[in-house]
C-alpha positions in Angstrom: -10.2 9.7 16.3 -10.4 7.9 12.3 -14.2 6.5 11.1 -14.3 4.3 8.4 -17.0 5.1 5.5 -19.5 3.4 6.6 -19.3 4.2 9.9 -19.4 7.6 9.6 -22.1 7.0 7.7 -24.0 6.1 10.5 -23.0 8.7 12.6 -24.0 11.2 10.2 -27.4 9.5 10.1 -27.7 9.6 13.5 -26.5 13.2 14.1 -29.5 13.9 10.9 -31.8 12.0 13.0 -31.6 14.0 16.2 -31.8 16.8 14.6 -35.4 15.8 12.4 -38.6 15.4 13.9 -40.3 12.4 14.2 -43.0 12.2 11.9 -45.5 10.0 12.6 -47.0 9.1 9.0 -43.1 8.9 8.2 -43.0 9.5 3.7 -40.5 6.9 3.6 -42.7 4.2 4.6 -43.0 1.3 2.2 -44.9 -1.7 1.6 -43.7 -4.1 4.7 -42.2 -6.3 1.7 -39.2 -3.4 0.7 -39.1 -1.9 4.8 -35.9 -0.1 5.0 -34.7 0.4 8.4 -34.6 4.3 7.7 -37.6 4.4 7.0 -38.9 6.0 10.5 -37.2 9.5 9.4 -36.9 11.5 6.2 -34.7 14.4 5.3 -37.8 16.3 3.4 -41.2 15.3 3.2 -40.9 16.4 -0.3 -38.1 14.1 -1.3 -37.9 10.9 -3.3 -38.8 8.7 -0.5 -42.3 10.2 -0.2 -43.0 8.1 -3.5 -45.8 5.7 -3.8 -44.9 2.6 -1.8 -44.1 -0.5 -4.6 -43.3 -4.5 -4.5 -39.6 -4.1 -5.8 -36.7 -6.5 -5.8 -34.7 -3.6 -7.4 -33.8 -1.3 -4.4 -31.8 1.0 -6.9 -29.6 1.8 -10.3 -26.3 2.3 -8.8 -23.9 3.3 -12.3 -23.8 3.9 -15.6 -20.6 2.5 -17.4 -19.7 4.2 -20.9 -16.4 4.9 -21.8 -15.1 7.8 -22.5 -12.4 9.0 -24.8 -8.7 8.2 -24.1 -6.1 10.2 -23.3 -9.2 13.4 -23.1 -9.6 13.1 -19.3 -9.5 17.2 -19.9 -12.8 16.5 -21.4 -14.1 14.7 -18.4 -12.5 16.6 -16.1 -14.7 19.9 -17.8 -17.5 18.5 -18.4 -18.5 16.0 -15.5 -17.1 17.7 -12.5 -16.7 21.4 -13.8 -19.9 21.6 -15.6 -22.3 18.5 -14.2 -20.2 19.4 -10.9 -20.6 15.5 -10.2 -18.0 14.4 -7.2 -15.1 12.9 -7.9 -15.4 9.8 -6.1 -12.0 9.4 -3.5 -11.5 5.6 -5.0 -10.6 7.0 -8.3 -9.1 10.4 -7.7 -5.8 9.3 -8.4 -6.7 9.1 -12.1 -7.7 12.3 -12.3 -4.3 14.0 -11.8 -2.5 11.1 -13.4 -4.7 11.7 -16.5 -5.3 8.3 -17.4 -7.5 4.9 -16.3 -11.0 5.4 -14.7 -12.8 8.0 -13.2 -15.8 8.1 -10.7 -18.5 10.4 -11.2 -21.1 10.8 -8.3 -24.1 12.7 -7.8 -26.2 11.3 -4.8 -26.3 7.5 -4.6 -25.5 7.3 -8.5 -22.4 7.4 -10.6 -21.0 7.3 -13.5 -18.5 4.7 -14.4 -15.9 6.5 -16.9 -12.9 3.7 -18.1 -10.9 4.6 -21.4 -12.1 3.8 -24.5 -10.7 2.0 -27.1 -9.3 4.6 -27.8 -12.9 6.9 -28.9 -15.7 7.8 -26.3 -19.1 5.7 -26.7 -22.6 7.1 -26.9 -25.2 6.2 -25.3 -28.1 5.6 -27.5 -30.5 7.0 -25.3 -30.8 9.6 -22.4 -29.8 10.2 -19.6 -31.7 12.2 -16.6 -30.3 14.5 -13.6 -31.9 15.9 -10.9 -31.3 19.1 -9.2 -32.1 21.3 -6.8 -31.8 24.6 -9.6 -30.5 24.3 -12.9 -29.7 28.4 -13.0 -25.6 27.8 -11.4 -25.6 25.5 -14.4 -27.2 28.3 -16.4 -24.4 30.3 -15.4 -21.7 27.8 -15.4 -22.7 27.4 -19.3 -19.9 30.1 -21.0 -16.7 28.5 -19.3 -17.8 25.1 -20.4 -18.0 25.8 -24.0 -14.7 27.8 -23.5 -13.3 24.7 -22.0 -15.3 22.4 -24.3 -14.6 24.6 -27.5 -14.7 22.1 -31.1 -16.3 19.0 -28.8 -20.3 17.8 -29.2 -21.1 19.7 -25.6 -24.4 21.9 -26.5 -26.8 22.8 -24.1 -30.7 23.8 -24.5 -33.1 26.1 -22.7 -36.0 26.9 -23.6 -37.3 30.3 -21.1 -39.0 29.6 -17.7 -38.8 25.8 -18.3 -37.7 23.8 -15.1 -34.5 21.7 -17.6 -31.9 21.5 -19.9 -31.4 19.3 -22.7 -27.6 18.9 -22.9 -24.9 17.0 -25.1 -22.2 15.6 -23.8 -18.4 16.5 -25.6 -18.8 12.9 -27.0 -22.7 13.3 -28.2 -24.6 11.4 -25.3 -27.8 13.3 -24.6 -28.7 14.5 -20.6 -31.5 16.4 -19.2 -31.3 17.5 -16.3 -34.1 19.0 -14.0 -34.7 21.1 -11.5 -36.5 18.7 -8.7 -35.1 19.5 -5.3 -37.4 16.6 -3.9 -35.1 14.0 -5.7 -33.2 13.1 -3.0 -32.6 9.3 -2.6 -32.0 9.6 1.7 -31.0 5.8 2.1 -27.2 6.3 1.6 -23.9 8.7 -1.0 -21.7 7.5 -2.4 -18.0 7.8 -1.2 -16.2 11.5 -0.7 -17.8 15.1 -1.1 -20.9 15.6 -2.1 -22.2 16.4 -5.5 -24.3 19.4 -6.7 -26.6 17.0 -8.7 -28.7 15.1 -6.2 -29.5 12.1 -8.2 -29.7 9.9 -11.5 -33.5 9.8 -11.6 -34.1 8.2 -15.2 -32.1 6.2 -18.0 -33.9 6.6 -21.4 -32.7 3.5 -23.2 -33.7 3.9 -27.3 -34.6 0.6 -28.3 -36.5 0.1 -32.4 -40.0 0.6 -32.3 -40.7 -2.8 -32.9 -39.1 -4.4 -29.9 -41.2 -6.5 -27.7 -42.1 -4.1 -24.6 -44.2 -6.7 -23.6 -41.5 -8.8 -23.5 -39.0 -6.4 -22.3 -41.5 -5.8 -19.4 -41.7 -9.5 -18.7 -38.2 -9.9 -18.6 -37.9 -7.0 -15.7 -41.1 -8.8 -13.9 -39.5 -12.2 -13.9 -35.8 -11.8 -13.4 -35.9 -9.0 -10.8 -39.5 -8.9 -9.7 -40.1 -5.2 -10.9 -42.9 -3.2 -10.8 -43.0 -2.2 -14.3 -45.0 0.0 -17.0 -46.2 -0.5 -20.9 -47.6 2.6 -22.4 -49.0 2.0 -25.7 -46.3 -1.2 -27.1 -44.0 2.2 -27.3 -42.0 2.1 -24.2 -41.3 0.2 -21.0 -40.9 2.2 -17.8 -39.7 -0.3 -15.0 -38.7 1.2 -11.6 -35.5 0.4 -9.9 -36.7 0.8 -6.7 -38.2 3.5 -5.1 -36.7 6.7 -6.6 -35.4 5.7 -10.1 -37.1 4.4 -13.5 -35.1 2.7 -16.3 -37.1 3.2 -19.5 -37.1 1.6 -23.2 -37.8 3.8 -25.3 -39.2 2.7 -28.6 -37.1 4.8 -31.6 -36.2 4.7 -35.0 -32.6 4.1 -36.8 -33.0 7.8 -38.4 -32.9 9.5 -34.8 -29.7 8.1 -34.7 -26.4 8.6 -36.4 -25.7 4.6 -36.6 -27.8 1.8 -35.6 -29.1 1.6 -32.2 -27.1 -0.8 -30.3 -25.3 -1.9 -26.5 -23.0 -4.2 -27.1 -19.8 -4.3 -28.1 -19.1 -7.9 -28.4 -15.9 -9.2 -29.2 -14.7 -12.6 -28.8 -11.6 -13.1 -26.8 -9.2 -16.2 -26.0 -11.0 -16.3 -22.1 -14.6 -15.8 -24.4 -16.8 -12.9 -25.3 -16.0 -9.6 -24.4 -18.5 -7.0 -23.9 -17.1 -3.4 -24.2 -20.4 -1.6 -24.2 -22.0 0.3 -22.1 -23.1 -1.7 -18.8 -25.8 -0.9 -16.2 -25.2 -1.9 -12.5 -28.2 -2.3 -9.6 -28.8 -3.4 -6.3 -31.5 -6.6 -5.6 -32.2 -7.7 -2.5 -32.5 -11.3 -3.6 -29.5 -12.4 -5.6 -30.3 -16.0 -5.4 -33.7 -15.5 -6.5 -33.0 -13.4 -9.9 -29.9 -15.6 -10.6 -31.9 -18.9 -10.3 -34.6 -17.1 -13.0 -32.0 -15.7 -15.2 -29.8 -19.0 -15.2 -33.7 -20.7 -16.3 -33.7 -18.3 -19.5 -29.9 -18.9 -20.2 -30.0 -15.2 -19.8 -26.8 -15.4 -17.1 -22.9 -13.7 -18.5 -20.0 -13.5 -17.6 -17.4 -11.0 -19.2 -13.9 -11.4 -18.9 -13.4 -7.5 -19.1 -13.2 -7.5 -15.7 -12.0 -9.6 -13.1 -15.2 -10.4 -10.7 -16.8 -13.5 -12.8 -19.7 -15.6 -11.5 -20.1 -19.1 -13.7 -22.7 -20.4 -11.1 -24.7 -19.7 -7.8 -22.4 -19.8 -5.8 -19.8 -17.5 -6.9 -21.9 -15.1 -8.2 -23.4 -15.5 -4.0 -19.5 -15.2 -2.8 -18.8 -12.2 -5.7 -21.6 -10.8 -4.6 -23.0 -10.0 -8.3 -23.7 -11.8 -11.5 -24.4 -10.1 -15.6 -27.0 -10.5 -17.9 -26.9 -8.7 -21.2 -29.2 -10.6 -23.3 -32.9 -9.6 -22.6 -35.6 -12.0 -23.8 -38.8 -12.5 -23.9 -39.8 -15.5 -20.6 -42.2 -16.5 -22.7 -40.5 -17.0 -25.9 -36.6 -17.4 -25.1 -35.8 -19.5 -27.9 -36.4 -16.4 -30.3 -33.5 -15.2 -28.9 -32.4 -11.2 -27.0 -34.9 -8.7 -27.8 -32.2 -6.1 -27.8 -28.3 -7.0 -25.6 -28.1 -4.4 -22.3 -24.5 -5.3 -20.0 -26.8 -5.5 -16.4 -24.4 -6.1 -13.7 -26.3 -7.2 -10.6 -24.9 -6.4 -7.5 -26.5 -7.6 -4.3 -26.3 -5.5 -0.9 -25.7 -8.4 1.6 -22.5 -11.3 1.3 -22.5 -14.5 1.7 -21.5 -13.4 6.0 -24.6 -11.2 6.4 -22.2 -7.7 6.6 -22.5 -4.9 3.5 -20.9 -5.5 0.3 -18.2 -2.0 0.7 -19.2 -0.6 -2.5 -23.0 -0.4 -2.1 -24.1 3.4 -0.9 -26.8 2.6 1.3 -26.0 3.9 5.3 -28.0 0.5 6.0 -28.7 -3.3 5.5 -32.3 -3.1 4.2 -34.9 -5.2 6.1 -36.1 -6.7 2.4 -31.9 -8.2 1.6 -31.9 -11.9 1.7 -29.8 -13.4 3.9 -26.8 -16.4 2.2 
């Protein structure tokens, strides 16, 4: 008997539900406005599902898209799949065999999208935090990784008794790997085999130390209906769903080998393409966020990708739109505070069904219907 991916996921949930006792004080219960159909049961009372209730339009930060060095799938495999033990997404598995094009590396409900560079790799100006049950298996794999990645920028730092590792990937991007057994997003998973890692719990984006942090916070509050915190005017923490944060952290140019930038704009016949990194997230109400972004002049179409939304109707049909300029809603005429491309996705298609790439087992009840 053959089951599609969604059917297999639903069957898995039903089996788990039969095995896991009901809790009357269910740890997976949120504010009514973000209540999920999968709220009554949880895999662990210490899981991320136990986070405090929030009222948030952003449901999950799905993936980070960052270019790897063209022709070096060997380094990509050695780092993401052999060392981090991310799972190879079956939708791109054939590219691992051929050593060409894009790979997707899964970690729990999250992903890395890893297209080829031009030909160089991108170094993300920030830090990526990943959660694991235990960091000891990663420590045990360090010697083998050092052998495979010899001559690259790969490095691991670990102080005795620390429950985290500081890791540099082969091209210079920084990771923080934490022992955090509770960091399981029980709402869903990516396709394919399970990963050793549990989730991407934070994506820290470095920005100029004199940036308008209050304006960044207002952008996410107004456009995406996100819960945000500003810390001493030097950082902003955006709750991207109940399980993750997107952090904007002030840094000086001296902290980086190059000027802090997250875009790589190239003008062509079809418009201005961005070849810089981008983040992808699912939101509950695509229409509302599109309207607010459009009113600020913040919507963007990247000719680099086939799916393009020039209007609200096209955004609903495509289940997505993009923005790249983060502007202060109180002063949009001042221009972008920074540029970071966002692929903003809807869980729900126009016909009411779930978008095929969404990692959730079920459509959250809060999601708008079109």
